[in-house]
N, C-alpha and C positions, 0 to 999 in steps of 0.2 A: 504494500500500500504506500502510496505517495501522499503526503500531507504538506500543503504549502499555503501561504497567505500573501496576497499582494493587494495593498490598500484595503478596500472593503470586500475583496473577493477571497473566499476560501476555496481551495482547490483540493479535491480528494480524488485520487486515482486508484482504482481497484484492479489488481492483477487477476489473471485467470484463476490462480490458486485461491485468491480472496473470494472470488465468485463461487468456486466449488465449495469452499468452507461455508459460505452463506447458505448455499443450497442444502447443505447438510444440517442446517439449524445452528450453526456456530456464528453468532453475531460478532461484530467488530465494535469495540467500545474504546474511546479515548477521551481525554480532556483537552479542551481548546487552549488551555494554558500552554500546551506543547508548541502552539503556534503564536503565542503572545496575544491571543484573542479573548482572554477572560476565562474565569473559572466556570466553565460550562461543560458538562459531560455530553458526549455524542454517542448514540447507539445506531449502528447500521445493521439492518437485518433484511432477510429475503422472504418473500411469500409468493404464492401463485398469482393472487390478485390483490388489489387494494383492500377489498372486503375481508379476504382471508387473513391478511396482515393485521387489520383492525381487530378481528376476532381474537387473534393470537395475543395481541398486546393490549386489549381494551382495559384490563385492570391497571395498567400503568399509564394510560393515555387519558387526559382530560378531554371529554367529548367536545367542549366548546372551542378547543384549540387544535382540533384534529381536522386536517383537510384530506378528504378522500377524493382523489381524482386520478385519472389515467393520463399520464403525460403524453401519450401517443394519440389520445382522442382528438378529433378535429375541432371540438369546441374549446379546447384549452389553448 
């Protein structure tokens, strides 16, 4: 995984190995302090659909702050 920051842009690059681990249910977690971007934890995980990911993580996610959308959908 590559993590970088340039101005207000956070750059995260996932290798093929990272993607395989995500598909196996092994999330990636790190703190933005590593990039000098404040004390905020980041969790990256994988799921088949946005809805399945929501169901998997709903006990951790505040519903009012959750955005369920398909980034490949035409309306986005």
